[in-house]
A tleap script that builds the chain and sets N, CA, C and O, in Angstrom:
source leaprc.protein.ff14SB
mol = sequence {
  NMET ILE MET GLU GLN ARG LEU THR ASP ASP
  GLU GLN GLN VAL LEU LYS THR GLY ALA PHE
  GLY ALA VAL PHE LEU VAL SER ASN ALA ASP
  PRO GLY VAL PHE ALA MET ILE ARG GLU SER
  PHE ALA ALA SER GLY ALA PHE ALA GLY ALA
  SER GLY LEU VAL LYS GLU ALA LEU SER ALA
  GLY GLY LEU PRO ARG LEU PRO ARG ASP SER
  ALA LEU ASP VAL GLU SER VAL VAL LEU PRO
  ALA LEU ALA ARG ALA VAL ASP ILE LEU ARG
  GLU LYS SER PRO ALA ASP VAL SER ALA TYR
  ARG GLU LEU VAL LEU ALA ALA ALA GLU GLN
  VAL ALA ARG ALA HIE ARG GLY VAL THR PRO
  ALA GLU GLN ASP ALA ILE ALA ARG ILE GLY
  ALA ALA LEU ALA ASP PRO VAL GLY PRO CALA
}
set mol.1.N position { 11.483 -16.754 -16.105 }
set mol.1.CA position { 11.657 -15.437 -14.490 }
set mol.1.C position { 10.418 -14.317 -13.647 }
set mol.1.O position { 9.485 -13.680 -14.135 }
set mol.2.N position { 10.604 -14.361 -13.101 }
set mol.2.CA position { 9.428 -12.871 -11.942 }
set mol.2.C position { 10.431 -11.876 -12.672 }
set mol.2.O position { 11.190 -12.239 -13.571 }
set mol.3.N position { 10.350 -10.668 -12.215 }
set mol.3.CA position { 10.045 -9.712 -12.664 }
set mol.3.C position { 10.316 -8.495 -11.728 }
set mol.3.O position { 11.197 -7.871 -12.320 }
set mol.4.N position { 10.032 -7.862 -10.627 }
set mol.4.CA position { 9.529 -6.425 -10.127 }
set mol.4.C position { 8.650 -6.013 -10.444 }
set mol.4.O position { 8.924 -5.070 -11.186 }
set mol.5.N position { 6.888 -6.223 -10.267 }
set mol.5.CA position { 6.303 -5.117 -10.907 }
set mol.5.C position { 6.226 -3.809 -9.675 }
set mol.5.O position { 6.321 -3.931 -8.454 }
set mol.6.N position { 6.029 -2.617 -10.451 }
set mol.6.CA position { 5.490 -1.584 -9.291 }
set mol.6.C position { 4.247 -1.728 -8.569 }
set mol.6.O position { 3.466 -2.671 -8.698 }
set mol.7.N position { 4.116 -0.760 -7.823 }
set mol.7.CA position { 3.373 -1.056 -6.652 }
set mol.7.C position { 2.214 0.266 -7.046 }
set mol.7.O position { 2.510 1.461 -7.032 }
set mol.8.N position { 1.186 -0.166 -7.305 }
set mol.8.CA position { -0.234 0.699 -7.229 }
set mol.8.C position { 0.104 1.368 -6.569 }
set mol.8.O position { 1.118 1.080 -5.934 }
set mol.9.N position { -0.797 3.097 -6.270 }
set mol.9.CA position { -0.984 3.293 -4.929 }
set mol.9.C position { -2.392 3.097 -4.227 }
set mol.9.O position { -2.873 4.101 -3.701 }
set mol.10.N position { -2.880 2.281 -4.184 }
set mol.10.CA position { -3.353 1.321 -3.740 }
set mol.10.C position { -2.465 0.583 -2.355 }
set mol.10.O position { -2.594 0.580 -1.131 }
set mol.11.N position { -1.387 -0.095 -3.502 }
set mol.11.CA position { -0.818 -1.480 -3.011 }
set mol.11.C position { 0.243 -1.177 -2.374 }
set mol.11.O position { 0.712 -2.013 -1.601 }
set mol.12.N position { 1.027 0.387 -2.584 }
set mol.12.CA position { 1.865 1.008 -1.440 }
set mol.12.C position { 0.421 1.009 0.685 }
set mol.12.O position { 0.490 0.706 1.876 }
set mol.13.N position { -0.470 1.539 -0.264 }
set mol.13.CA position { -1.012 1.493 0.941 }
set mol.13.C position { -1.689 0.461 2.123 }
set mol.13.O position { -2.241 0.463 3.223 }
set mol.14.N position { -1.196 -0.437 1.000 }
set mol.14.CA position { -1.891 -1.619 2.337 }
set mol.14.C position { -0.987 -2.315 2.945 }
set mol.14.O position { -1.005 -2.954 3.998 }
set mol.15.N position { 0.082 -2.050 1.889 }
set mol.15.CA position { 2.150 -2.461 3.042 }
set mol.15.C position { 1.980 -1.371 4.036 }
set mol.15.O position { 2.418 -1.639 5.154 }
set mol.16.N position { 1.508 -0.345 3.897 }
set mol.16.CA position { 2.128 1.150 5.016 }
set mol.16.C position { 0.900 0.404 5.769 }
set mol.16.O position { 1.135 -0.364 6.701 }
set mol.17.N position { -0.118 0.604 5.426 }
set mol.17.CA position { -1.581 0.289 6.790 }
set mol.17.C position { -1.436 -0.484 7.773 }
set mol.17.O position { -1.848 -0.426 8.931 }
set mol.18.N position { -0.344 -1.777 6.797 }
set mol.18.CA position { -0.251 -3.057 7.306 }
set mol.18.C position { 0.819 -2.989 8.532 }
set mol.18.O position { 0.638 -3.407 9.675 }
set mol.19.N position { 2.274 -2.196 7.871 }
set mol.19.CA position { 3.479 -2.288 8.485 }
set mol.19.C position { 3.358 -0.805 9.483 }
set mol.19.O position { 4.222 -0.926 10.351 }
set mol.20.N position { 2.787 0.211 9.626 }
set mol.20.CA position { 2.535 1.429 10.569 }
set mol.20.C position { 1.636 0.278 11.240 }
set mol.20.O position { 2.233 -0.366 12.103 }
set mol.21.N position { 0.375 -0.073 11.009 }
set mol.21.CA position { -0.446 -0.491 12.055 }
set mol.21.C position { -0.011 -1.135 13.003 }
set mol.21.O position { -0.339 -0.743 14.122 }
set mol.22.N position { 0.910 -2.388 12.883 }
set mol.22.CA position { 1.384 -3.328 13.785 }
set mol.22.C position { 1.678 -2.907 14.220 }
set mol.22.O position { 1.136 -3.088 15.310 }
set mol.23.N position { 3.409 -1.185 14.379 }
set mol.23.CA position { 3.585 -1.955 15.325 }
set mol.23.C position { 3.009 -0.169 15.776 }
set mol.23.O position { 3.894 0.661 15.982 }
set mol.24.N position { 1.506 0.265 15.889 }
set mol.24.CA position { 0.444 0.989 16.478 }
set mol.24.C position { -0.564 0.324 17.224 }
set mol.24.O position { -1.524 0.953 17.669 }
set mol.25.N position { -0.373 -1.349 17.462 }
set mol.25.CA position { -0.497 -2.511 17.888 }
set mol.25.C position { 0.110 -2.634 18.662 }
set mol.25.O position { -0.049 -1.931 19.660 }
set mol.26.N position { 1.045 -3.521 18.605 }
set mol.26.CA position { 2.239 -3.063 19.514 }
set mol.26.C position { 2.793 -1.965 20.632 }
set mol.26.O position { 3.384 -2.012 21.711 }
set mol.27.N position { 2.060 -0.583 19.425 }
set mol.27.CA position { 2.341 0.094 21.374 }
set mol.27.C position { 1.001 0.916 21.154 }
set mol.27.O position { 0.995 2.142 21.047 }
set mol.28.N position { -0.641 -0.237 21.074 }
set mol.28.CA position { -1.081 0.235 22.108 }
set mol.28.C position { -1.566 -1.172 22.429 }
set mol.28.O position { -2.693 -1.473 22.036 }
set mol.29.N position { -1.033 -1.836 22.924 }
set mol.29.CA position { -0.887 -2.536 23.835 }
set mol.29.C position { -0.126 -2.066 24.954 }
set mol.29.O position { 0.790 -1.741 24.198 }
set mol.30.N position { 0.243 -1.792 25.897 }
set mol.30.CA position { 0.407 -1.166 26.181 }
set mol.30.C position { 0.736 0.263 26.551 }
set mol.30.O position { 1.642 0.709 27.255 }
set mol.31.N position { 0.010 0.709 26.061 }
set mol.31.CA position { -0.132 2.567 26.564 }
set mol.31.C position { 0.533 2.713 27.219 }
set mol.31.O position { 0.940 1.821 27.962 }
set mol.32.N position { 1.154 4.538 27.246 }
set mol.32.CA position { 1.828 4.741 27.684 }
set mol.32.C position { 1.849 5.766 27.323 }
set mol.32.O position { 1.180 5.762 26.290 }
set mol.33.N position { 2.467 7.421 27.645 }
set mol.33.CA position { 2.570 8.632 26.344 }
set mol.33.C position { 4.526 8.710 26.351 }
set mol.33.O position { 5.023 9.262 25.369 }
set mol.34.N position { 5.238 8.307 27.152 }
set mol.34.CA position { 5.900 8.322 28.060 }
set mol.34.C position { 7.106 7.305 26.297 }
set mol.34.O position { 7.931 7.528 25.412 }
set mol.35.N position { 6.289 6.291 26.896 }
set mol.35.CA position { 5.367 4.527 26.254 }
set mol.35.C position { 5.848 5.188 24.337 }
set mol.35.O position { 7.021 4.915 24.084 }
set mol.36.N position { 5.398 5.641 23.620 }
set mol.36.CA position { 4.924 6.290 22.679 }
set mol.36.C position { 6.012 7.037 22.507 }
set mol.36.O position { 6.399 6.938 21.343 }
set mol.37.N position { 6.759 7.830 23.234 }
set mol.37.CA position { 7.575 8.562 22.177 }
set mol.37.C position { 8.641 7.779 21.973 }
set mol.37.O position { 9.264 7.809 20.912 }
set mol.38.N position { 9.145 6.520 23.594 }
set mol.38.CA position { 10.746 5.306 22.466 }
set mol.38.C position { 9.657 4.979 21.556 }
set mol.38.O position { 9.516 5.804 20.654 }
set mol.39.N position { 8.910 4.069 21.552 }
set mol.39.CA position { 8.323 3.103 20.838 }
set mol.39.C position { 8.207 4.078 19.136 }
set mol.39.O position { 8.590 3.349 18.222 }
set mol.40.N position { 7.810 5.364 18.692 }
set mol.40.CA position { 7.960 5.856 17.917 }
set mol.40.C position { 9.454 5.717 17.066 }
set mol.40.O position { 9.699 5.307 15.932 }
set mol.41.N position { 10.221 6.189 18.024 }
set mol.41.CA position { 11.764 6.210 17.573 }
set mol.41.C position { 12.550 4.848 17.392 }
set mol.41.O position { 13.678 4.429 17.133 }
set mol.42.N position { 11.206 4.391 17.701 }
set mol.42.CA position { 11.820 2.608 18.258 }
set mol.42.C position { 11.447 2.004 16.302 }
set mol.42.O position { 12.263 1.535 15.508 }
set mol.43.N position { 10.297 2.212 16.140 }
set mol.43.CA position { 10.187 1.964 14.687 }
set mol.43.C position { 10.672 2.595 14.208 }
set mol.43.O position { 11.437 2.116 13.370 }
set mol.44.N position { 10.620 4.668 14.377 }
set mol.44.CA position { 11.477 4.523 12.941 }
set mol.44.C position { 12.624 3.718 12.367 }
set mol.44.O position { 12.656 3.300 11.209 }
set mol.45.N position { 13.545 3.543 13.264 }
set mol.45.CA position { 14.016 2.847 13.132 }
set mol.45.C position { 14.258 1.240 12.456 }
set mol.45.O position { 14.672 1.091 11.306 }
set mol.46.N position { 14.057 0.541 13.015 }
set mol.46.CA position { 13.416 0.140 11.974 }
set mol.46.C position { 13.309 0.491 10.288 }
set mol.46.O position { 14.214 0.316 9.472 }
set mol.47.N position { 12.018 1.006 10.029 }
set mol.47.CA position { 12.159 1.340 8.830 }
set mol.47.C position { 13.158 1.762 7.864 }
set mol.47.O position { 13.503 1.605 6.692 }
set mol.48.N position { 13.541 2.562 9.265 }
set mol.48.CA position { 14.850 3.008 7.770 }
set mol.48.C position { 15.485 1.548 6.961 }
set mol.48.O position { 15.904 1.684 5.811 }
set mol.49.N position { 15.517 0.464 7.483 }
set mol.49.CA position { 16.329 -0.439 6.870 }
set mol.49.C position { 15.285 -0.722 5.913 }
set mol.49.O position { 15.830 -1.478 5.110 }
set mol.50.N position { 14.149 -0.549 5.565 }
set mol.50.CA position { 13.366 -1.132 4.684 }
set mol.50.C position { 14.441 -0.686 2.861 }
set mol.50.O position { 15.061 0.358 2.657 }
set mol.51.N position { 14.316 -1.744 1.992 }
set mol.51.CA position { 14.827 -1.816 1.016 }
set mol.51.C position { 13.770 -2.102 -0.545 }
set mol.51.O position { 12.557 -2.240 -0.385 }
set mol.52.N position { 14.165 -2.143 -1.483 }
set mol.52.CA position { 13.350 -1.956 -2.900 }
set mol.52.C position { 11.585 -1.286 -2.855 }
set mol.52.O position { 10.995 -0.213 -2.977 }
set mol.53.N position { 11.341 -2.533 -2.634 }
set mol.53.CA position { 9.608 -2.263 -2.778 }
set mol.53.C position { 9.325 -1.567 -1.885 }
set mol.53.O position { 8.892 -0.416 -1.942 }
set mol.54.N position { 9.663 -2.552 -0.478 }
set mol.54.CA position { 9.000 -1.972 0.194 }
set mol.54.C position { 9.289 -1.214 0.671 }
set mol.54.O position { 8.342 -0.746 1.303 }
set mol.55.N position { 10.874 -0.255 0.910 }
set mol.55.CA position { 11.194 1.182 1.115 }
set mol.55.C position { 10.177 1.560 0.007 }
set mol.55.O position { 9.561 2.003 0.976 }
set mol.56.N position { 9.733 1.709 -0.603 }
set mol.56.CA position { 9.203 2.382 -1.032 }
set mol.56.C position { 7.572 2.932 -1.342 }
set mol.56.O position { 7.100 4.049 -1.555 }
set mol.57.N position { 7.101 1.828 -1.269 }
set mol.57.CA position { 5.434 1.882 -0.396 }
set mol.57.C position { 5.295 2.853 0.949 }
set mol.57.O position { 4.415 3.654 1.264 }
set mol.58.N position { 6.742 2.382 1.728 }
set mol.58.CA position { 6.642 2.958 3.312 }
set mol.58.C position { 6.925 4.139 3.748 }
set mol.58.O position { 6.709 4.831 4.742 }
set mol.59.N position { 7.612 4.216 2.479 }
set mol.59.CA position { 8.159 5.923 2.101 }
set mol.59.C position { 7.145 7.241 1.527 }
set mol.59.O position { 7.433 8.356 1.963 }
set mol.60.N position { 6.178 7.146 0.731 }
set mol.60.CA position { 5.214 6.756 -0.233 }
set mol.60.C position { 4.687 7.490 0.573 }
set mol.60.O position { 4.756 7.179 1.763 }
set mol.61.N position { 3.847 8.952 0.086 }
set mol.61.CA position { 2.678 9.646 0.470 }
set mol.61.C position { 2.158 10.012 2.700 }
set mol.61.O position { 2.562 9.362 3.664 }
set mol.62.N position { 1.551 10.794 2.695 }
set mol.62.CA position { 1.320 9.948 4.727 }
set mol.62.C position { 1.119 9.182 5.676 }
set mol.62.O position { 2.179 8.595 5.895 }
set mol.63.N position { 0.420 8.893 6.297 }
set mol.63.CA position { 0.430 8.234 7.227 }
set mol.63.C position { -0.745 7.800 7.096 }
set mol.63.O position { -1.803 8.430 7.102 }
set mol.64.N position { -0.396 5.812 6.879 }
set mol.64.CA position { -1.991 5.437 6.893 }
set mol.64.C position { -3.456 6.091 7.959 }
set mol.64.O position { -3.552 6.460 9.130 }
set mol.65.N position { -4.150 6.002 7.119 }
set mol.65.CA position { -6.062 5.780 8.329 }
set mol.65.C position { -5.809 4.617 9.133 }
set mol.65.O position { -5.786 3.491 8.634 }
set mol.66.N position { -5.647 4.802 10.172 }
set mol.66.CA position { -5.972 3.853 11.414 }
set mol.66.C position { -7.468 3.746 12.152 }
set mol.66.O position { -7.962 4.790 11.726 }
set mol.67.N position { -8.194 3.320 12.742 }
set mol.67.CA position { -9.428 2.844 13.285 }
set mol.67.C position { -8.636 3.439 15.312 }
set mol.67.O position { -7.660 2.976 15.901 }
set mol.68.N position { -9.849 4.818 15.863 }
set mol.68.CA position { -9.412 5.270 16.765 }
set mol.68.C position { -10.193 4.589 18.248 }
set mol.68.O position { -10.118 5.014 19.401 }
set mol.69.N position { -10.979 3.335 17.690 }
set mol.69.CA position { -12.184 3.061 18.371 }
set mol.69.C position { -11.871 2.465 19.568 }
set mol.69.O position { -12.140 2.757 20.733 }
set mol.70.N position { -10.892 1.054 18.762 }
set mol.70.CA position { -10.085 0.017 20.154 }
set mol.70.C position { -10.128 -0.026 19.443 }
set mol.70.O position { -10.583 0.343 18.360 }
set mol.71.N position { -8.842 -1.303 20.681 }
set mol.71.CA position { -8.411 -2.286 19.677 }
set mol.71.C position { -8.328 -3.278 18.613 }
set mol.71.O position { -7.433 -3.529 17.806 }
set mol.72.N position { -10.110 -4.057 18.916 }
set mol.72.CA position { -10.623 -4.572 17.902 }
set mol.72.C position { -11.045 -4.206 16.281 }
set mol.72.O position { -11.607 -4.909 15.441 }
set mol.73.N position { -10.551 -2.862 16.211 }
set mol.73.CA position { -11.382 -2.093 15.426 }
set mol.73.C position { -9.824 -2.378 14.387 }
set mol.73.O position { -9.843 -2.871 13.259 }
set mol.74.N position { -8.345 -1.833 15.271 }
set mol.74.CA position { -7.230 -1.163 14.359 }
set mol.74.C position { -7.509 -2.534 13.717 }
set mol.74.O position { -7.482 -2.631 12.490 }
set mol.75.N position { -7.999 -4.480 15.145 }
set mol.75.CA position { -6.360 -5.420 14.313 }
set mol.75.C position { -7.800 -5.600 13.343 }
set mol.75.O position { -7.428 -6.595 12.722 }
set mol.76.N position { -9.140 -5.320 12.814 }
set mol.76.CA position { -9.820 -5.830 11.646 }
set mol.76.C position { -9.425 -4.904 10.145 }
set mol.76.O position { -9.637 -5.039 8.940 }
set mol.77.N position { -8.774 -3.974 10.989 }
set mol.77.CA position { -8.129 -3.116 10.134 }
set mol.77.C position { -6.849 -3.520 9.586 }
set mol.77.O position { -6.774 -3.662 8.365 }
set mol.78.N position { -5.379 -3.818 10.638 }
set mol.78.CA position { -4.486 -3.724 9.932 }
set mol.78.C position { -4.160 -5.324 9.169 }
set mol.78.O position { -3.590 -5.589 8.111 }
set mol.79.N position { -5.035 -6.557 10.615 }
set mol.79.CA position { -4.319 -7.758 9.976 }
set mol.79.C position { -4.688 -8.454 8.978 }
set mol.79.O position { -4.253 -9.545 8.608 }
set mol.80.N position { -5.925 -7.479 8.309 }
set mol.80.CA position { -5.799 -8.120 7.240 }
set mol.80.C position { -4.806 -7.679 5.923 }
set mol.80.O position { -4.528 -8.332 4.917 }
set mol.81.N position { -4.381 -6.297 6.335 }
set mol.81.CA position { -3.384 -5.606 4.923 }
set mol.81.C position { -1.942 -5.681 5.466 }
set mol.81.O position { -1.092 -5.170 4.737 }
set mol.82.N position { -1.441 -6.338 6.850 }
set mol.82.CA position { -0.893 -7.857 6.453 }
set mol.82.C position { -0.773 -8.820 5.515 }
set mol.82.O position { 0.354 -9.002 5.055 }
set mol.83.N position { -1.913 -9.661 5.016 }
set mol.83.CA position { -1.906 -10.276 4.953 }
set mol.83.C position { -1.898 -10.384 3.608 }
set mol.83.O position { -1.354 -11.283 2.967 }
set mol.84.N position { -2.648 -9.249 3.084 }
set mol.84.CA position { -2.968 -8.748 1.311 }
set mol.84.C position { -1.507 -8.025 0.916 }
set mol.84.O position { -1.204 -7.896 -0.270 }
set mol.85.N position { -0.544 -7.521 2.080 }
set mol.85.CA position { 0.706 -6.452 1.785 }
set mol.85.C position { 1.324 -8.339 1.140 }
set mol.85.O position { 1.814 -8.352 0.010 }
set mol.86.N position { 1.230 -9.916 2.020 }
set mol.86.CA position { 1.521 -10.198 1.906 }
set mol.86.C position { 1.983 -11.297 0.704 }
set mol.86.O position { 3.094 -11.826 0.670 }
set mol.87.N position { 0.232 -11.673 -0.878 }
set mol.87.CA position { -0.262 -11.490 -1.108 }
set mol.87.C position { 0.137 -10.718 -2.600 }
set mol.87.O position { 0.208 -11.345 -3.657 }
set mol.88.N position { 0.357 -9.399 -2.493 }
set mol.88.CA position { -0.015 -8.205 -3.265 }
set mol.88.C position { 2.022 -8.587 -3.737 }
set mol.88.O position { 2.434 -8.740 -4.888 }
set mol.89.N position { 2.741 -8.635 -2.680 }
set mol.89.CA position { 4.010 -8.723 -2.750 }
set mol.89.C position { 4.417 -9.820 -3.239 }
set mol.89.O position { 5.105 -9.556 -4.225 }
set mol.90.N position { 4.343 -11.082 -3.038 }
set mol.90.CA position { 4.296 -12.098 -4.105 }
set mol.90.C position { 3.689 -12.669 -4.886 }
set mol.90.O position { 3.611 -13.868 -5.154 }
set mol.91.N position { 3.020 -11.401 -5.464 }
set mol.91.CA position { 2.447 -11.551 -6.778 }
set mol.91.C position { 3.416 -10.447 -8.025 }
set mol.91.O position { 3.523 -10.534 -9.248 }
set mol.92.N position { 3.966 -9.499 -7.064 }
set mol.92.CA position { 5.195 -7.851 -7.649 }
set mol.92.C position { 5.571 -8.301 -7.203 }
set mol.92.O position { 5.120 -9.300 -7.765 }
set mol.93.N position { 6.429 -8.864 -6.174 }
set mol.93.CA position { 8.229 -8.657 -6.295 }
set mol.93.C position { 8.050 -9.795 -4.973 }
set mol.93.O position { 7.786 -9.423 -3.829 }
set mol.94.N position { 8.334 -11.868 -5.540 }
set mol.94.CA position { 8.424 -12.143 -4.652 }
set mol.94.C position { 9.549 -11.507 -3.489 }
set mol.94.O position { 9.278 -11.338 -2.300 }
set mol.95.N position { 10.571 -11.270 -3.995 }
set mol.95.CA position { 11.675 -11.685 -3.284 }
set mol.95.C position { 11.782 -10.578 -2.633 }
set mol.95.O position { 12.786 -10.331 -1.966 }
set mol.96.N position { 11.081 -10.013 -2.703 }
set mol.96.CA position { 10.227 -8.760 -0.576 }
set mol.96.C position { 9.527 -9.300 -0.471 }
set mol.96.O position { 8.675 -8.449 -0.215 }
set mol.97.N position { 9.032 -10.200 -0.441 }
set mol.97.CA position { 7.661 -11.304 0.905 }
set mol.97.C position { 8.949 -11.334 1.935 }
set mol.97.O position { 9.215 -10.202 2.341 }
set mol.98.N position { 9.685 -12.223 2.377 }
set mol.98.CA position { 10.505 -12.271 3.675 }
set mol.98.C position { 11.162 -10.833 4.437 }
set mol.98.O position { 11.331 -10.419 5.584 }
set mol.99.N position { 11.542 -10.125 2.280 }
set mol.99.CA position { 11.930 -8.263 3.430 }
set mol.99.C position { 10.547 -7.888 4.228 }
set mol.99.O position { 10.481 -8.315 5.381 }
set mol.100.N position { 9.822 -7.394 3.901 }
set mol.100.CA position { 8.344 -7.454 4.196 }
set mol.100.C position { 8.259 -7.965 5.100 }
set mol.100.O position { 9.040 -7.192 5.654 }
set mol.101.N position { 7.998 -8.655 5.890 }
set mol.101.CA position { 7.563 -9.505 7.047 }
set mol.101.C position { 8.751 -9.362 7.696 }
set mol.101.O position { 8.619 -8.572 8.631 }
set mol.102.N position { 10.167 -9.915 7.567 }
set mol.102.CA position { 11.149 -9.704 9.050 }
set mol.102.C position { 11.170 -7.613 9.275 }
set mol.102.O position { 11.390 -7.189 10.409 }
set mol.103.N position { 11.016 -6.961 8.534 }
set mol.103.CA position { 10.536 -5.739 8.648 }
set mol.103.C position { 9.475 -5.021 9.425 }
set mol.103.O position { 9.630 -4.043 10.156 }
set mol.104.N position { 8.342 -5.684 9.141 }
set mol.104.CA position { 7.634 -6.182 10.012 }
set mol.104.C position { 7.848 -6.406 11.474 }
set mol.104.O position { 8.066 -5.612 12.388 }
set mol.105.N position { 7.784 -7.091 11.458 }
set mol.105.CA position { 8.130 -8.519 12.437 }
set mol.105.C position { 9.432 -7.665 13.646 }
set mol.105.O position { 9.654 -7.241 14.781 }
set mol.106.N position { 9.831 -7.832 12.583 }
set mol.106.CA position { 11.884 -6.032 13.095 }
set mol.106.C position { 10.807 -5.125 14.413 }
set mol.106.O position { 10.556 -5.268 15.610 }
set mol.107.N position { 10.521 -4.410 13.570 }
set mol.107.CA position { 9.752 -3.005 14.525 }
set mol.107.C position { 8.904 -3.397 14.981 }
set mol.107.O position { 8.536 -2.487 15.724 }
set mol.108.N position { 7.833 -4.692 15.153 }
set mol.108.CA position { 7.582 -4.746 16.523 }
set mol.108.C position { 8.261 -5.288 17.587 }
set mol.108.O position { 8.127 -4.821 18.718 }
set mol.109.N position { 8.739 -5.912 17.428 }
set mol.109.CA position { 9.632 -6.135 18.071 }
set mol.109.C position { 10.444 -5.142 19.176 }
set mol.109.O position { 10.338 -5.248 20.398 }
set mol.110.N position { 11.521 -3.866 18.257 }
set mol.110.CA position { 11.290 -3.455 18.365 }
set mol.110.C position { 10.473 -2.204 19.639 }
set mol.110.O position { 10.800 -1.600 20.660 }
set mol.111.N position { 9.544 -2.325 18.949 }
set mol.111.CA position { 8.282 -0.964 20.171 }
set mol.111.C position { 8.552 -1.912 21.045 }
set mol.111.O position { 9.121 -1.538 22.070 }
set mol.112.N position { 8.185 -3.581 20.880 }
set mol.112.CA position { 6.984 -3.497 21.701 }
set mol.112.C position { 8.592 -3.334 23.918 }
set mol.112.O position { 8.287 -3.253 25.108 }
set mol.113.N position { 10.287 -3.382 23.050 }
set mol.113.CA position { 11.056 -3.721 23.976 }
set mol.113.C position { 11.812 -2.259 23.640 }
set mol.113.O position { 12.940 -2.248 24.133 }
set mol.114.N position { 11.635 -1.610 23.264 }
set mol.114.CA position { 11.613 0.564 23.629 }
set mol.114.C position { 11.222 0.708 25.166 }
set mol.114.O position { 11.801 1.685 25.641 }
set mol.115.N position { 10.350 -0.013 26.181 }
set mol.115.CA position { 10.243 1.442 27.086 }
set mol.115.C position { 9.668 -0.150 28.045 }
set mol.115.O position { 8.603 -0.752 27.903 }
set mol.116.N position { 10.550 -0.392 28.766 }
set mol.116.CA position { 10.533 -1.527 29.650 }
set mol.116.C position { 10.141 -3.422 29.710 }
set mol.116.O position { 9.765 -4.389 30.372 }
set mol.117.N position { 10.642 -2.839 28.322 }
set mol.117.CA position { 10.926 -4.730 28.336 }
set mol.117.C position { 9.651 -5.159 28.021 }
set mol.117.O position { 8.749 -4.769 28.763 }
set mol.118.N position { 9.379 -5.858 27.110 }
set mol.118.CA position { 8.031 -6.540 26.071 }
set mol.118.C position { 7.183 -7.906 26.959 }
set mol.118.O position { 7.598 -9.040 27.202 }
set mol.119.N position { 5.671 -7.159 27.347 }
set mol.119.CA position { 4.652 -7.233 28.229 }
set mol.119.C position { 4.236 -8.223 27.557 }
set mol.119.O position { 4.625 -8.634 26.464 }
set mol.120.N position { 3.165 -8.732 28.457 }
set mol.120.CA position { 2.278 -10.017 28.185 }
set mol.120.C position { 1.372 -9.758 26.600 }
set mol.120.O position { 1.185 -10.538 25.665 }
set mol.121.N position { 1.047 -8.672 26.755 }
set mol.121.CA position { -0.383 -7.824 25.581 }
set mol.121.C position { 0.647 -7.483 24.911 }
set mol.121.O position { 0.141 -7.575 23.793 }
set mol.122.N position { 2.004 -7.067 24.664 }
set mol.122.CA position { 2.880 -6.986 23.151 }
set mol.122.C position { 3.657 -7.971 22.705 }
set mol.122.O position { 4.430 -8.056 21.751 }
set mol.123.N position { 3.328 -8.696 23.544 }
set mol.123.CA position { 3.931 -10.199 22.238 }
set mol.123.C position { 2.715 -10.788 22.079 }
set mol.123.O position { 2.644 -11.401 21.014 }
set mol.124.N position { 1.339 -10.842 23.013 }
set mol.124.CA position { 0.486 -11.810 22.015 }
set mol.124.C position { 0.346 -10.908 21.006 }
set mol.124.O position { -0.054 -11.532 20.023 }
set mol.125.N position { 0.466 -9.845 20.776 }
set mol.125.CA position { 0.468 -8.448 19.769 }
set mol.125.C position { 0.935 -8.703 19.043 }
set mol.125.O position { 0.117 -9.148 18.239 }
set mol.126.N position { 2.017 -8.758 18.608 }
set mol.126.CA position { 3.275 -9.477 17.569 }
set mol.126.C position { 2.913 -11.604 16.876 }
set mol.126.O position { 3.444 -12.082 15.873 }
set mol.127.N position { 2.242 -12.119 17.516 }
set mol.127.CA position { 1.423 -13.007 17.831 }
set mol.127.C position { 0.768 -13.146 16.461 }
set mol.127.O position { 0.800 -13.701 15.363 }
set mol.128.N position { 0.189 -12.324 17.206 }
set mol.128.CA position { -1.504 -12.652 16.458 }
set mol.128.C position { -0.358 -11.466 14.476 }
set mol.128.O position { -0.651 -11.805 13.329 }
set mol.129.N position { 0.657 -10.374 14.742 }
set mol.129.CA position { 0.910 -9.722 13.320 }
set mol.129.C position { 1.427 -10.419 13.142 }
set mol.129.O position { 1.610 -10.174 11.949 }
set mol.130.N position { 2.693 -12.500 13.554 }
set mol.130.CA position { 3.322 -12.947 13.347 }
set mol.130.C position { 2.816 -14.321 11.831 }
set mol.130.O position { 3.290 -14.915 10.862 }
set mol.131.N position { 1.588 -14.145 12.613 }
set mol.131.CA position { 0.400 -15.485 12.429 }
set mol.131.C position { -0.635 -14.198 10.887 }
set mol.131.O position { -0.939 -14.941 9.954 }
set mol.132.N position { -0.974 -13.095 10.673 }
set mol.132.CA position { -1.193 -12.568 9.816 }
set mol.132.C position { -0.485 -12.136 8.102 }
set mol.132.O position { -0.858 -11.719 7.006 }
set mol.133.N position { 0.876 -12.625 8.898 }
set mol.133.CA position { 1.944 -12.047 7.897 }
set mol.133.C position { 2.196 -13.570 7.726 }
set mol.133.O position { 2.457 -13.829 6.551 }
set mol.134.N position { 2.197 -14.701 8.575 }
set mol.134.CA position { 2.553 -16.028 8.035 }
set mol.134.C position { 1.361 -16.571 6.121 }
set mol.134.O position { 0.336 -16.255 5.517 }
set mol.135.N position { 2.595 -17.554 6.043 }
set mol.135.CA position { 2.529 -17.905 4.193 }
set mol.135.C position { 0.681 -18.741 4.584 }
set mol.135.O position { 0.339 -19.308 5.621 }
set mol.136.N position { 0.063 -18.559 3.633 }
set mol.136.CA position { -1.172 -20.005 4.266 }
set mol.136.C position { -0.646 -20.919 3.521 }
set mol.136.O position { -0.722 -22.128 3.738 }
set mol.137.N position { -0.104 -20.408 2.633 }
set mol.137.CA position { 0.343 -21.760 1.009 }
set mol.137.C position { 0.673 -22.673 1.920 }
set mol.137.O position { 1.440 -21.798 2.324 }
set mol.138.N position { 0.897 -23.786 2.821 }
set mol.138.CA position { 1.366 -25.028 2.815 }
set mol.138.C position { 2.667 -26.347 1.684 }
set mol.138.O position { 3.023 -25.824 0.628 }
set mol.139.N position { 3.158 -27.596 1.892 }
set mol.139.CA position { 4.510 -27.696 1.747 }
set mol.139.C position { 2.937 -29.079 0.454 }
set mol.139.O position { 1.961 -29.828 0.512 }
set mol.140.N position { 3.912 -28.434 -0.397 }
set mol.140.CA position { 3.110 -29.273 -1.834 }
set mol.140.C position { 3.773 -30.552 -2.037 }
set mol.140.O position { 3.409 -31.298 -2.946 }
savepdb mol mol.pdb
quit
């Protein structure tokens, strides 16, 4: 039987960077001041539904530091963090893997819908997020 293990501070930061970074990617795909405010509320609402180790990771400490130079710089940090978060949860708390994936994708989609519907750029960002969260292990 696999038991849930505690996450280290670094592991919590990886989960947080992936989740908050995913929201940031979608929000920046179609930027705007009023959109950002609505999108922030949408993300907060989605993350409020977290539980277990995922909730603990997302609520511990401050917000993650993300690059601000370009979307590619942000992606170069966020997408690997999402993949690493799935690996961490698979190792430490397999029951939380699907919950993390669903939470991050739900938050990204809510952020995209928060201001005038989902744009093609936002949909593209969500697709990249989904790919980063995908299980790389194929059928046995």
